VEXNU-540136 format. One record per residue (C-alpha): x, y, z. Coordinates in steps of 0.001 Angstrom, whole numbers, plus 524288, in hexadecimal, padded with zeros to 5 digits. Each point is the difference from the previous one (the first is absolute). Layout:
// VEXNU-540136
XYZ...
***
This chain:
// VEXNU-540136
BC1B2B46AADD6277F3538037F7F71F8053A800BE7F2F27F8E5804F47F1C17F28B808588033B800727FBA980D7B80B18805628030E7F99B80DFD7FBB57F5787FD5A807AC805E97FC5980CA180A0A80AD68036C7FBE580B647F48E808B48084F8058680DF57F7737FFD67FEE67F8F17F2607F8568009A7F1127FD177F3A57F911802647FECF7F2397F7257F4947FAB97F9577F2D980509807DA7F4B67FD987F3A57FA7A7FB167FFC7808537F41D8103A7FAC97FCC77F9687EFB07FC717F40E7FA8E7FBB57F7347F9EC805AD8019E7F2668076B80F92806EC7FCD98041B802A480C1680DCA7FFB6806577FEC17F88180D50800C8804F980A4680FAE80341804F8806B77F5928098E809568097B8056B7FC5480CA88080E7FF9380AF17F83580C3C80902800D58046080DD88017680B0F807C37F5A17FFC480D197FB457FBDA8011C7F0B980B4F802EC7F6DB7FAEF810167FF59800E88019780F9C80D1280A6E802168094C7F93F808B37FBA6800C68107D7F399800A87FA0A7F44C7F835807D67F6A57FC057F4477F8F07F483804027FF6B7F3AC7F56C7F5C77F42F80038800BC7F6647F6887F7067F4257FE8880BA97F4B37FBF680A137FB368085580D488065380255808697FD317F1DF808C5806B37F6E47FA5F80E167FCCC802C18014A7F1B38040E80E1B7F8397F3718093C8002B7FF59808377F4357FB0B80E67802F17F23D800107F7E17F9B980FC47FF2C7F18A8031380A197F81B7FD737EFF3801BB7F25A803497F2757FB19800D17FCA48070480D8480A8B7FB418079C803DA80984808B480E1D80A777FD00809A47F6A58035C7F8E97F2ED7FE968095D7F7347F9A57FC087F4DF7F4D4806967F33D800B67FA647F8237F2F98050E7F2987FAE4809267FDFD7F7847FCB37FCAE7F222802AF7F07D802987F3CD8004B808957F8BC804A17FB277F6CE7F56E7FBEC7FDE87FF8F80EE07FCE180BED8049F7F6E47FBA780C0480A8F7F68D806727FFBF8012380F8580A67807F18042A803FD7F1C08086B802A37F9517F2AA8095A809697FB3A80DB7803D28010B8039E80BF88075B8036F807A97F3987F0E57FD8C7FA207F9CB8055180BB27F99D80C547FF59803AB8035980CFC7F67880A1E8066C7F8F6803C67F4CC7F43D803348078D805807FEB380BCC807B280EF27FFF67FC0D807C880CD2802EC80E47801788033E806F880B857F60080A058024C808DA80BD4800A280C5A7FCC87F6497FA9F807AA7F33B7FE597F76F7F4008041680BD17F72680D6A80160804DC801C07EFED8013D7FD4F800F47EEAD80D7F801597F9437F9FD804627F22E80C14800257F9C2802F17F3188014A7F2E17F92A7FEB17FD707FC057F31E7F242806067F6817F9647F2CC7FDC67F9937F7D980A63801127EFDD803777F4BD7F8727FB0B7F7497FC5880BDD800227F215803887FE467F5CC7F6177FFA98094D7F556809A2800667F6D3808FF80A347FC337FE8A806847F284808898079E7F64F8040E80A828054B802227F95780E518048F7F6017F96180C6880A3E7FBDE7FFDD8055480BB6804A37F2C78071180B277FF6C7F4608048D80A66806C88002B809FD7F63E7FC2680E9B803767F7358044D8096D7F9A780DA38050F7F5398033D808827F3CC807157FEDF802DB80E99805A67F6FC8011480E637F414806798008B80184804E880BC57F097807808020D7F5687F9BE7FFA2802897F1A17FB5A808A17F94C8086D7FCE28024A80E0C7F3AA804908061F7FBDD8007D80EDF8019E8095180B3C80BCF806288030A8066D7FEC980E2C80ABF7F4337FE397F7477F40B7FC42802497F5047F8627FD13807B77F0BA7F82B7F5437F67E803F8801287F59A7F7547FDDB7F1DF8068C7FD327F1B37FF8F80A577F6017F8EC7FBE27F49980AA37F8327F67E7FD087FECC7F1FF802127F2627FD4180A6E7FCE37F87780EA3804087FF8C8021C80D018053C808DC809487FA4380D5F801C5804BB8032E80D308060C80CD0805B88042C7FFE18027480F277FB8480BD78044F8074580B1F806DE7F67780848807587F401804A37FE067FDFE80F4F7F9657F6BC80A1D801A47FD3B8047A7F4D87FA447F6207F2E5804CA80CBC7F33080DC77FAEA803E18089C7FBF87F81880A907F2078019180C257FFE27FD1F809457FAC07F2B180E057FC737FF917FEE27FF1F7F05D8068780ABA7F9EA7F535806607FC567F86D8008E80DB6807BB80CBD803147F471807087FA397F4C57F46F800F57F5F08036E80BBA8000B7F719807147F21B7F57A801D27FDD37FC5780C127F2AE7FD8D805B17FEDA801D380D9480C557F6EE8029580C048037E7FE5080AD47F5677FB7580DBB8015B7FF74807737FD6A7F32580D0F7F67B7FEE1806EB8095F800D47FB4B806C080BCA8018E7F4B08080E80FEA7FFE77FCD58000E80D8B8049C7FAC57FE0080D9C809A97F224800DA80A61808027FC367FCBE80C868071B7FE287F5FB80DAA80CA77FA757FD3B804AE80F377FFE77FAAA8042F80C3C805CC7F3FE8077E80DEF804D57F8D67FC4380D228086E7FBB37F91180C1A80E557F85180010807A380C617FA657FB3D808B780BD6804937F732808C680D297FC2B7FADB8010480FB37FFB080B2E7FDF17F50D80446808857F57480E518000F7F84280966808E5803EF80934809947F88D8083E80CA8805B47FF3380B207FAE080C868012C7F7EA7F7797F5777F69C7F97B8080B7F9AD803F180E017F6477F76E80C5F804427FA4A802F07F24E7F6DA8092D805EB7F416805C7807B07F37C7FD9A7FDAA7F70A802E680AA07FEDA802F080F8A7F5F37FA31807D57F8BF801E580C6780D577F9188066C80CA9800977F4B08000B803677F45D804457F3CD7F4E780A57801F27F473802C67F8027F490809027F7498026F808F87F4F47F8E1805FC7F38A805CE810658016E7FC1C7FFCE7F05D7FBE67F4477FBF87FB4D7FB6C80DE27F7A97F60F7FD9E805747F75880C0F800457F8B2803DC80EE07F6B880B9380758807A98017080CE17F6378045780C858084C806E1809147FB268022180FBA80699805F2808187FE9D7F97480F028011280E70806F37F4D1804507F7747F7177F38E8026C803197FEC680FAE7FDE880D72800877F345800037F8EA7FBBB7F0C98077C7FE7A7FAB47F3408096A7F377806187F5107F5DF7FE617FAAF805B77F30B80F067FEA57F93F8038D7F370804567F1F97FA417FC318010C805AA7F31580C5A7F7557FE1F7FAA27F492805707F4CD8009A7F5C88064E8032A7F373808157F604804977F8007F6BE7FFF07F558802637F604800E97FB477F0EB7F685806787F6ED8001A8052E7F16C7FA5A80E5980161808F6800368106280F11805D67FF03806FF7F8718028980A677FF4C80B7680ED77F8F67FBE4807738054B809287FEC68074280E1280CF78041780958802B48092080AA480CC58093B803788019F8092280C347F7CA80ADE7FBC07F63E7FA237F6167F78E7F3EB7FA7D7FF007FCA47F0F87F6617F88A7F7A0804267FE4B7F1D47F2CB8000F7F9447FB0A7FB2C7F3DA8003480A9D7F60F7F739806477F8358040880B087F9DE7F3D5805757FBC27FCF0807B380B547F38B7FE27807B37F0567FDEA7FC8B7FC5780FB2803FC80CAE802DD7F5AA7F5437F8FA7F5017F4C18060C8048B8058380DAD8001A802187FE937EFAB7F31C7FA5A7FF547F79980740807717F4EB7F281801D4801A37F4177FC7F7F1BD7FA407F7747FBEE7F4AA8056A807FF7F4C67F89C80B568079D805007F9B38002280BC27FCCF7F13A8026480D2A7FB347FDD28078F80791807337F6587FC2980AEC7FF7E7F2B97FC7980F0C7FFC8803697FEF6805A580C5A7F3A07F72C807478094F7F4877FB7E80A71806FC809407F50F7FF7B8095F7FD8A7F35A7FEC380BC07FACF8009F802358083D80E887F39C7FD20805A5801B27F1487FC7F80D7C8023E80A487F8FB808E1807A7807FD80AA47FBF37F83D80D27802598053C80ACF7F61C7FA0980E128037680763808227F7EB7FBB17FF737F2428008E80D807F75C8057E8032F7F34E80C57801FA80692800507F253805058015C7F8EE7F1828099B800C27F7957FF627FCA27F1E380A917F5DC7FB808057C801AF7EF2F7F6537F9817FB5B7F417806A58067F7FB117F67180A4E7FE5A8051780CA180A5A7FEF480C6C7F9C48011080ECC80ACC806A18098380344806AB80B697FA8A7F653809E38032B8075880BA17F2AB800D2806237FF387F0487FC547FA8B7F81D80B8D7FC277F1D8801557F6F67FCD0809467F3C77F6BF801137F2CC808B0802DE7FF7D80EA48045180A36807F4802E77FFA480D358014480B06809917FE797FF3C80B847FA3280811801947F27480102802827F24A7FB9180A1F7F70F7F399808B58048F7FA178022E7F14F7FFDB7EFF7801E67FA4E7FCF280C7A7F6487F815802CD7F50F805E380A3A801C47F79C808E580D7C802FF7FE867FE5380EDB802DD7FAA57FC6780B9C806D17FB078064C7F9067F14A8018E805AD7F3E37FDB77FF517FAA67EFEE802997F5547F7E28072D7FC527F38B7F2A0806C37FA0A8078B80CE0802AD804EF7FAA37F2827F62E8000E7F8157FC9B80DD28049D80D0F803517FAAE7FD807F9097F2D77F2BA805F57FE6D8061780E608016680A0E7FD647F61A7F6557FA0C7F6BD7F9E680CCE8005980BC38065880069803AE7F97C7F3717F04D803BB7FAEA7FFFA80E11801FE80C9C80373803BF801168057580E497FCBF7F79D80A617F23C80019805977FE7F8090180B4280A7F8080B7FB858016280C8E8083B80EC6805567FC1C80605805F980B1D7F4E97FE7580A4A802187F352807CB7F68E80254808B67F5438012F7F58F8057B7F3597FA1D7FD837F9E380D357F278806B6800797FF057F94F7F1AF803697F437801447F8147FC9680BFD7F160804F77FB1B7FF2A801797F01B7FC5A7F6C37F7D8807247FEF17F3F07FE0A808EB7F469800EC7FCEE7F1518045980AC27F7437F5E6801A17F3FD80BD5804FD7F8CF804E57F35A7FEBE7F5FD7F5947FA70800057F6C7807977F9FA7EF60801187F5C07FC478097480BE57F59880378809D8809038028A7F5C1806748080F7FD247F51B807BA80CDC7FACC8018D8047D80B2D8053C7F3EC801F780B028031D7F1B5803CD80D2D8031F8015C8019280F2A806957F2407F8958079C802CA807BE810BC7FC247F48F806D980BFC7F5D77FDE47F6797F463803A47F9D5800757F22680A04805B87F8D5802BD7FB707F34880B747F582804357FBBE7FE3F80C737F7B97F30980108807907F24C7FF04801027FE297F2A68094680C1F800E8806F78045F7F1ED7F59A7F76A7FB0B7F396808ED8017B80A16809FA7F72B803C47F9D87F64D7F2F17F9A57FBC67FBA380E428019B7F919802E37F4898079380B177FB96809BD7F5617FEB77FABE7F5D67F6E28072F802F57F39580F1A7FF3380842805207F237802DC80639800F680B9F8094F7F3257FCD6801E0807A77F3808067580BD58082E807517F7AB807B0806937F92F7F734801A680E877F7047F8AF7FAF17F5477FAA080E537FE3C8033680ABE7F8D2805F680ACD806DE7F52F80C828011A80D4D807747FF4B80BE77FB6C7FCE580AC580C0E805B380930803DB7F54F8097280B778084C8071E7F86F80CE87FEC680A9180D1280B8F8098B7FDA680C967FDD480B51804EE809868099D80D2C803A0803A5804DA7F92C80BFE804CB803B380914808D47F724808B37FA61808EB80BCA7F2C87FAF17FE21803837F216805D88039E800D880F2B80ACC7FACB803AC806B87FCFB80FD780BCB7FC1D803F47FBAE7F8DC80BB87F2D67F6CB7FEB97F25D807E0806577F39C7F7F280380807547F34B800507F1AB7F9AB80A417F74E808077F7928033D7F8BE7F0B8804647F1ED805BA7F4B37FBCA7F56A804528074D7F726
***
């Protein structure tokens, strides 16, 4: 088997060599020919089961651990691994390999070959590679390299994806690497990059208290702060809990006699909501009562059961908490966290419309809820002010998961509130989680204008036509920033695949929009932001009538609600 440049000449389609072995040693000091035959073994970077040929001019023996270095290392290919001599052997850099111990041999320094169809970029783990490349054979390490060898923290230089690293024709052949020019001396240590931003006038996140109004300072790249990284790890853990809880479908049970009804709060799509107090703990809750007969007649059994499952599984600071779930012969009962200050529609009716800074804080809370639900593959599908409650601190609580659904991919069931339906829902086409981001756009528009963008009171047909065809229009009497108009146009994009939030990064694209430049989402999640409005009055209770709660002497529809 040929090695070095001869390998490239003999079989150009299969292998790419790196450099001539003669370049490694001065004239007259070349290593002698190996006494043992060549051997093949997979390189350390090859994935399990992937047959990548490997050849070495040295006899078989133990292979020392190979550190991984970035492709900036003196023109070596992206996955070249350099093994330089330990410090105690620096005085003998040209010692033939046959006279060295196995751990001293610069194993396959110039004889790695790369399979033609194996993408070099996919093999390069940029987050594990140190910044400073090792010295070529025969060179002493400089101060920066000695610091790197001593274990000091290092990082990688940001990759240049266009015009610097790869060249050559497309179509699946080998991409020959050319190093990007790197200035001499130690490189500036950077935080690992999270993702590219399309805009250059965006602003960076900060974790200090003064950063809530400080502009972000990003040029071309988005860097996650330590607080954001902690939040992302926390979010992943919470999503895993949701998956486990959905499988268990467990929730504490109780009975109606455990609660004293204090008054009537509101009426929902499938039942009524009462304010109750636990007779033993004196805790106050909201009791949602749904008639089994009404649910069955309306063919909403699956939705009601799914609502209970999802509420029992989720646990989020901006979602109402389910404390107990039980049933009797005639009704289904959900004991929920009480938000005594009414729904968000009541607040909007009092204020008329909100200024942008207040709307941002409320929108940020909804975004955090959708980010959490979507990560667990749950669509909400019924966002509207009536389904958002306001607690005593002025923060929001999303409620009413009657139309929520756990789905991976698309679904096509027609449900929701007409004013908040996305065009793909109106056309009755399959849709994805991006319908929730459309509804968020409608909510933000309503917060800023006092009405929904396509409102046609009393004319549902005209409303549907406007959702299908009309672009979003802004009231000239209400001054809006360009950033506010931009996010509304992005969220109310009639094409679901290009809608803001529909990409793989999901909620991150919305959170990094310029309109939220002054909002720190981690601080919102921790409730460190002052609420825009703190309610000073609670919802007035209506008189409770015992006949409002259905009863039955015998159990009906037992099989229909077996999973409740």
